[in-house]
C-alpha positions in Angstrom: -79.5 104.4 -6.2 -78.6 102.0 -4.7 -74.9 101.0 -2.4 -73.4 98.4 -1.6 -71.7 98.7 2.0 -69.3 97.1 3.1 -70.0 96.9 6.4 -67.4 94.3 7.9 -63.7 94.7 7.7 -61.3 92.2 7.6 -58.1 92.8 9.7 -54.5 90.5 10.1 -52.7 91.3 13.0 -48.7 90.7 13.0 -46.4 91.5 15.9 -43.8 89.4 17.9 -45.1 89.7 20.7 -47.4 86.9 21.9 -48.8 89.2 24.7 -49.6 92.3 22.2 -51.2 90.4 19.4 -53.7 88.5 22.2 -54.3 91.9 23.8 -55.6 93.5 19.7 -57.4 90.0 19.3 -59.2 90.8 22.3 -59.8 94.0 22.0 -60.7 93.7 17.9 -63.3 90.0 18.2 -64.9 93.2 20.5 -66.3 94.8 18.0 -69.2 93.8 15.6 -68.0 95.3 12.2 -64.5 93.8 12.8 -63.1 90.7 11.4 -60.7 88.8 12.6 -59.0 86.8 9.9 -55.3 85.9 11.2 -52.7 86.8 13.6 -49.0 86.2 12.5 -45.6 86.6 14.1 -43.6 87.8 11.5 -43.6 89.8 8.2 -43.2 86.0 6.2 -45.8 84.4 8.0 -47.8 87.8 7.5 -47.5 87.3 3.7 -48.5 84.0 3.7 -51.9 85.5 5.7 -52.5 88.1 3.6 -52.8 85.6 0.5 -55.1 83.2 1.6 -57.4 85.6 4.1 -57.2 88.6 2.0 -57.5 91.4 5.2 -58.5 94.5 4.3 -56.2 95.8 6.9 -53.2 94.8 8.8 -51.5 95.3 11.6 -47.8 95.4 11.4 -45.7 95.8 13.7 -42.2 97.0 12.0 -39.5 95.3 13.8 -39.7 91.4 13.8 -37.9 88.3 13.3 -37.2 86.2 10.3 -38.9 89.4 8.8 -39.6 92.5 9.4 -42.8 94.7 9.0 -41.3 97.5 6.2 -40.1 95.0 4.6 -43.4 92.8 4.6 -44.8 95.9 3.7 -43.6 96.3 0.5 -44.3 92.6 -0.5 -47.8 92.5 0.7 -48.5 96.5 -1.3 -47.1 95.3 -4.6 -49.3 92.3 -5.1 -52.1 93.8 -3.3 -52.4 97.5 -3.7 -55.3 98.1 -2.2 -54.7 96.7 1.2 -54.4 99.3 3.7 -50.9 98.6 6.3 -51.1 100.2 9.6 -48.0 100.3 11.1 -48.0 99.3 14.9 -44.0 100.2 16.1 -42.9 101.2 19.7 -39.7 102.7 17.8 -39.6 106.6 18.8 -36.3 106.7 16.9 -35.9 110.3 14.0 -34.7 107.2 11.3 -37.8 105.9 11.9 -39.8 108.9 10.8 -37.6 108.4 7.2 -38.0 104.9 7.5 -42.2 106.0 7.5 -41.7 107.9 5.1 -40.7 105.5 2.4 -42.0 102.8 3.6 -44.9 101.7 1.9 -47.8 101.9 5.1 -51.6 104.0 4.7 -50.8 105.0 8.5 -48.4 104.9 11.5 -49.8 104.1 15.4 -47.8 104.2 17.9 -48.2 101.1 20.8 -48.9 103.7 23.3 -52.3 104.5 21.4 -55.3 104.3 23.5 -57.3 101.1 22.2 -60.2 103.1 21.3 -58.2 105.1 18.9 -56.8 101.9 17.3 -60.0 100.4 17.0 -60.6 104.4 14.6 -58.0 103.6 12.5 -58.9 100.1 11.7 -62.6 101.6 11.2 -61.5 104.6 8.6 -58.8 102.2 6.7 -61.4 99.8 6.2 -63.3 102.6 4.9 -60.3 103.5 2.2 -60.6 99.6 1.2 -64.5 99.3 1.1 -63.7 103.0 -1.4 -61.7 101.4 -3.5 
């Protein structure tokens, strides 16, 4: 039996801090199996880019101006349920855990996580998309 495996994972980065976006961009662009399809600085930009770029995985900051990551994830999942969303945050608050449990996200990663671990999480989420 032949199988058609998707080898390239399309990723969108959403964070209101330019340095974070650029750092993640550099890290992901150095990976042969990851295609960075866009950068957004808030949730509304993310929603607009999802329509245009159809990413497999979104790395999404939770706290941003205009529209926060939790609101954006809910809207994105309502129209694109197969997109995998990785919440990426520096928040360390007990309320955050409650928000994450009710949010429309697939995984959570703290911003102090090693880059190699973040990339591995993106790959794992990308495999979920390929298997859907």
